[in-house]
N, C-alpha and C positions, 0 to 999 in steps of 0.2 A: 845294532847293539842289544836294547832292550829287547827286542823282538827273539834273538838268538836268548838270550839271559830268560825268558819266557819258554821257551820249546826246551831249554836244559832238564829240567825237572822230571814230566813229562817222559823225555825219553831215559833219564836214568829210570824213572819206576817202572819203565816197559821193559826195561830191558836187564835190568839186574836181577831180576826172579824169571830167566828166561831156564832157569836150569831147574826149576820147580812150579811147574802149573799150580798146582794147588795154594802156593803162596801168590804165586798171582793174581789166582781170581780172587784171592780172600784180598786183596790189597787193591784190585780193580772194587770189589764192592764196598770198601769201606773208604776207598776213597774218592767213589764217583763224584759227588757235587765239587771236590775241588778242582777233578779232570775238568766240568764243565765250566766255571769259574774259567781257569786256568787258558782254557779254548776259547771262549768270549775274550779274555784280554787281551789273546794274542789277536784277534780278528778286529777291536778296537785300534791297536796301534798299528797292526796292517793300514787301516784307512785312515789317520793319521797321517802316517809315513805318507800315504801317496796326497795328502794335500798341504802339508808344510812340511814336508821331508828336507828340503832344498829351500835355498834363500827365494830362486823365480818363482814355487808353488806357493812359497810365504807369503810373499808379495800379492800376488793373483790372489791367493786367498782372501787376505786383510783388504784389497780393494772392491773386490765383489761385496762383501760384509759391509764396506762403508757404507758403499749406494743401496744399500736397501736398508740401513739402518737411516741414513739420511731420507731418504724416501717415508720411511715409518713416525719419524720423530717430528715430521714436516707435517703430516696430515694428524697426530695426536696431538704435538706440543710446539706449536708452529712457534708461539710468543719466544719458550725460552732457546729453540734454535737458533731465531733470529738476535737475544740476546748475548750468544755466544759467537754467532759466527760473525755478526755486524761488523764490531771491531777492527777483526781480520781484515774485510772488507772495503772497509773506510781505509784503515791503513795501509791495504794495497793501490787503493785507489790513488790517493796522497801521495805516494812514493814514486807510483807510475809519471803523475803529473809532474812531480818536481825534476823528474829523470828525462823527460820527455818534453821540457815545456816547449821547444822549439818547433816539433809537431801538433802538440795541442794549437799551439797560434796558426800554424798553416790550416789545419780542420776548421779553427771555431771563427778564423778571420771572415772567409764569406759569407757566412749569416751571422754574425754578431751584430751587424746591423736591424736585422730583421730580428730576431730574438728581443733585443732593447727595445723595439718600436711595440711588439708585441706583448712584451711585459709590461710595458706601460699603457699600454692600451686594456688590457686585461685591467687594471688594476684600476686605472681611473673608470673602467666602463662598471666595476663592481662598485668602487666609490658611489659614483652617480646612478648607478639602479637605487642602492641604501638610503642614499638622499631623496632621489626619486620618491620612491616607496615612503621616506617620514613625512615627506612633503604632502604626497596624495591626501594622510589624514590627519594634514595641520588643519586647522581653524579656517584659515584663511583661503585653503581647496573647498573646504564643505559649502564654506560665504559663496565661493563661485559656481559652485554648480546648483543651489538655491536661486542664487541670482538668474544663472541660463534658465531654471526649470519657471522663473516667475514672470519673469519678462519674454520668453520665447527664443533668446537668443542662444546658439550653440555653444558648450563649454570650451571648445578649441579655439571660437574667436574670444570667448573672455581672456582667456588664460594670452592666447598671442596679444592681446591689448596690452597687458600687463607687460609682457615680455618687450612688447616694444621701447620701454624707459631703463631694460638691464634689471637684472635682481644679481647680487650676489650670495653665491650660497655656500661657501665656506671658504676659510682662508688656511693656509699651512705655511708655517715658517723652516727653512730647512738651513740645516749649516752647508756651505757648498765645501768645504772641506772633506766633510765627513761622510755625508747624505744622510745625517741624525736630523730626524723632527725635533725641532726644540719648542715648539706651541701651536695648538691649532684653535678655531673658533667655531660656534654652528652657525644656524643660520641667521641668528636673532644678534649677532655679535658677541655672545659668552662665550670663556674659556671653555674649551670641552677636550675630552682626553680623548686618546685613542681606541674607539666602541669597539674594535674588533681586531686589533694588534696587525692591521696591515701598513698601516701608516708610515712604518721605519721602512717598509718595502717601497712603497710611494716616493720618501725623501731619495731613498739610493736612485730610483729610477731615475727621476725628474731630476739631477743632481748629474747621472750618464748621460741623459738626450741632451743639457743643456751643453756640458764641457764636450760631446760630440758635436753638438751644433757647432761649437766656437771655433772647435778644431778642423773641422770641415768645411768649415767659411770662412776660414781666419783671412781672407783677401778681402773678406768683405767689413765693413765697418759699420758691429752693430752684432746681437745676439739676437737669440730663438726668444720670443715676446708671446706668443699662444700657440697650445693645441686645440683643432675643432673635432669635437666627436660629434656631430653630426645632431644637435640638439643639444650641446653642451658645450662650452666652451672655457680653455683651464689659460687663463692668461699669465703669464711669467716675468717676475721684475725682479733682477738678479745685480747687487752688486758683486764685488772681489770677497767678501765673508759672506755672506746669505743670499737665498733664494723667496722669494716668495709665491706662493703659487695659489691662483684664487678659482675657486671652482664658480661658475657662472650661470645661469641661462641667460644670456644676452640676446639674443636675436638678433632683431633688427636696430637694437639700441648698442650692441657692442661697442661701436665707436665711439659713443658716451660714456662708457662705463670705463673703456679703457681710458680715455681721456681723465677718468677720476682718479681711477686710479695712478697715473701717473704723477695727479696733482700732488695728490696725499703721500706718493712712496719715500719722497727724497725729507719730509718733515717726520714721517718713520724711522728712517734710517739718524737722522737726528738724535730721536728719543733713546734708540739701541744703542748709539755711541756714548750718549750721557750716562744711561744704563750700565753701561761695561766700563768707563771712567771711573764710577763709583762701587763697580764691584758686586753688582747684583746682577745674579744668573735668569732671574726671574722674567722671559721674554712673553707671558703669555698676555700682559697688560697691556705693554705697546701694541701688540697686534690686535688683541679687542679694540683697543681706540682707533685703529686702521682702520678697520670692518666697522666702527661705528660711525667715522667720518665718510668712509665710503654712503653709508645707505643715507646718512643724513643730507650728502650733498644730491643724490640722488633723486632725491624725494623734494618734489619743488613746492609743494605745500601739504600741511596736516591734513588727514583723512580720520581722523579717529572719529569725526561723527556724521560722516557721509555714508556708513552703511547702517547707522542704528536709523538715519534720514529715508534712507529709500525704504529700508524694510515698512518704517512707518507709513511712506505713501504708499507702498504696496497692498497694505494692509487696509489702508483709509480707501484706496482703488479696486479690489477685493469687496468689501465692507458694501461701497456705494453699489458697485455692477451688483449683488445681489439684493440689495435693497432697491434697486430698480427694476430686477428683472420680478423680484415679489411683484411692485406695486403694477408692474405691466400685465403679468398675470393674474393679478386680482383683476382688474381693469377688463381684460380679455373674457375672465368667467365672468362677470358681471353682464357684460357683451351679450355671450352667449345665450344666458339664462333670459336676459332682456327678450332678444329674437326669438326665444323658443316657446317664452309667455304670450308672443305675438302671435305665431303660428297655432298657439293650441286656442286661442281666442278669437280665430278668423271664421267670418261669419256662417261659410261650411259647413263648418260645425260645429257653431256654438251651442247649440242644444245636446249635442251629443255627450256621453257622459266617454270623454278623451284625456289619457294623462299622459304628457310629455315628461321625461327626466333623462337629466346626464348621468350615466355611470360611470366615474371616471377611473374607478379600480380598473376595470375592463375597459373603456375605453370604447364607447359606444352611446349612442341613444336608443331610450327602451320608449315604445308606444304603446301605449294597453287603452281598451275601449272599446266602442260599438260605433259607427259610423252606418248613414245611411242606405248607403249603396258602394259595389265595388268600385263606382268612378270616381266617388269621392275619397276614399283608400288609396287610390293610386296617385290621386291629385295631392294626397298628405305626403307619401313616399316622395312623391316628386320634389314638393317644394322644400322638405327637410335637406335631399342631396343637393338641391341649388344653394340653401343656407348655409349649410355644413359639409362640404365636399371632403374633410379629412374626417370626418366621424361615420363608421358606420351603422346602418337603424336597424335593432332587432324589434320589430313591429307582429305582438298580440292583437290581432281586431278583426271583430265580429262584423257582418254585415247583417243588415235588421231585413232586409228584402229575404235571407234567406229563413230568417224563422217560424215562416209561417207551417211549414211540415211538424217543426218543433212543439210550437200552439195548439194545433190539431191533435198530437199525442200526447200533448200535458192534460187536454178538453178529455181525448179520450181515457186517459187515466184515473182522472178525477170521478168518471162515471163510472169506471169500474171500481175505484174504490166507495162511490156510493153504494152502490150494491152490494159490494162486498160486507159495510157496514149495515146495511138493511139484514141481510143475511143473517148475521153476528147477532144483532138484536133479536132478532125471531128467535134464534137455538136458546141465546138465554132466557127469552119468556118460556119458551118449552121446560129448559133446565130447572128454570123457577118452578112451575107446575110439579116435575118430576120430583124434586128434592120434597115439594109438600106430602106429596104421595105416598117417598120414600118414608117420612118421617110418621104419618101414619100407618104404614105397615110393621114398623117397629115400636108403636105404641100397642099393634096386634097382637104382635108375636108374646108376648109375656102370658096372654090370656090363652094362646092356643096348647101352648103345650112348655114341660116342663123345662128348664135351661140344661137338668141333667140328662133327658130323652135327647136333646138334640145335641147335647157333646157325644153320645153313644152312636147317632146315626152319622156323627162326623165322621167319627172311629172307624164305624162300619165302613165307610166310603174313602177312608184314606190308609188303608191298609198297603203292604208291600206287592201283594199282588196283584190288586188294582194301580199302584205305580207303573209295575211293569206292563200290564195290559195296554195302559196308557202310552208307555214310553213305545211300544211294539206295534201299535197302532199310529201313533206320529209320525216314528221313524222310515224314512227311505234313504239310502246312499247311492249316490250316481256319480257316474262313471263320467270320464272323456275317452281319450282313445286306449284301448286295451284295457288293462286291470289298473289305471291312474284315476284315481280321486280328483272327479272336477272340481274342487272344494275342498282341500286336504284340512283345513281346519275346520270346517263343518264338520266333516267326515271323524275326525279325531274328537271331537267333541260330543256326537253323536253315539259312537261306538263307547266311550268311556262313562257314560249314560246307561244304555245298556248292560255294559256288562256291571254297573255297580247294582243295578233295579235286579237283572238277573242273579246278583248273589246271594241279596238280601232272601229271595225265595227260593228256598229250602227245597231240591227236588225236581224243579221248572226246570224244563227244558226249551231250547229255542229252535225253530225251525227257519230257515237260511234259505229263500228262493232269487236265484237271476234272472234278469229278463234282458234281451237283446233289445236293439231298436228295429230289428226288422229290413236292413238295408240290403243285408247280405244274401247268403244261402242258408236254408234252413240249417244245414250243420256246421258255417261256420257260425250264425247266431248261437248254437246250442254250445257250441265250445267257450264262446267271448262269454257268456253268460255262466257256465260253470266256472272258467276261469275269475271271474268276480268275485263270486260265492265263496270259490277257495281263498281268495285276498280278505273276505270279512272273517271268514272261518280261522285264519292265522292269523290275524289282530286280535280278536276276541281271544284265541290261548296265548299270545301274549299281555292281555290283559288278567292272567289268572283262570277263564272259564274251561274246565277239563272239556275236553273234546268229545266226551261221553253224553254232556248236555246238549252240545250242537247237534242239529240234523239238516244235513245237505242235500237240499233236494234237485232231482236231475232238474235242468234248466225247461222251464216251461213256456208254450210256444210266445210270441210279441203279442205284449199287452198294452198296447200303448196308451197314455194317459195324458196327452199331450201332441198339439202341432208339431211343433219341433221335434225331428224325425231323428236325430242325432242324439246331442247327449240328452235331450228330455226324458229318452225312454229308456235308457241304460243305465239299467239301477238294481237294486236287492232289497229286496224287502223283507220284514218280517213275521213269524206267525208262533203263536204257544203249541208245540205240541202235545199232541195226547199224550195222558199217561201211559196208556197201554201200546203206544205207536214203537 
């Protein structure tokens, strides 16, 4: 109906002006947006009609949306979903259980026993593990470990020896009618609270086990009295109103512990009955008194001082052992030192410079000195090895028979030293006479020429040109293979000196002449010499000497200056060029 209503305005608008095309076009232009909106609404209504137009389609759409919504909220807000759905689920389960009791009984009956046994075992195992972990950190357990370490016995053996007497770890008092835990004690017999909130579950399960055992074994005159969990034993004592469960480390003393519990159980029931008559609901005190009474009967004699005495005895034994070992070590060292001194003072090498000593940090015997022969050195090593087999010997021993060549060498050296000393004395004598003559000449010089004339003469001889001529005469650059310097540092130093002196003399020109070693052909020698002269020219230009002041001579024939025919004759020499050249 809505779709039809949405279609009618558009049809009227399209049909009414059919007779007037101009008016129809005008309305289309003015109402174009309204036409588009109406078409969109028409499509949306058609889609909604296809999805929820009928009851069946509406239910299917809602079901699909609920599935998607539950998936999304389960991921994004799981806690809120649980809080909303959990009451419904719990109510449904309760209603189903109430309406199908027979079906529940038939389903759970075959596994009820295993469920109860497994639950009881798990609860007691958890309780046993917690108690065992607490006890493992107790002073008693630490003392047993220290005792095992000091005496050499195993920790398990000491624990087993204590288990022979039996040990009560915890008592739990349970109301047999409701399964509620009325009181509990710790290992020391003190009232204890529920540490982890699990004892109420233990109470209910113990009550269920006792009742189940009583019904299953009704033809037997007796009740369930213990549960064994392999290393832990749960003793059960029941009256018509109460159940006492005791977690024990019984071991081989389980029989004795059970007898003690039986003997103290009836007085405990009397104490509880008296409190009930007095309307006192505090069951913790009677239970703690029962725990302490059982522990007192298990203890045959007080042991408060035994650990202290044993510890003192062990300390005394350890101290005595340490003192004994120190005395024995001192005696052994004294005996070893005496034996070593006796070997050192033996007649075979009494007069020899011999020293023997223990190096106890390294663990060996050091022998140093000089012996008369190799046989004496070998005999010393054998005697040390026989007297001290556990000590290695480090010997640095010289043999006197091998000192002859050394003495001769020393005598020769002394003679040479004397000769050198005589030469030095003679030279000193000559130097003394020379100094005397020099002093005489210095005394005569003032009378020969004035000091100003001497200074002018020195100035004439020490001119830049004279320094350049001296540098040219003294300098030659030697080469290795090809055009590489044989000594690069010396070559650089000589070239720097030449460049400096050449710059100081204005207009002076330098002739560069290359020589080969003469080992190759004439053409090869000339090319090699020319290449070396060019290398020198380039290095001088690099140092600021203009090319116009350098004259490179075509290589001259080999002119050997030394018997070394290779690098000794590969050189470049220098000459001052003529002014008109």
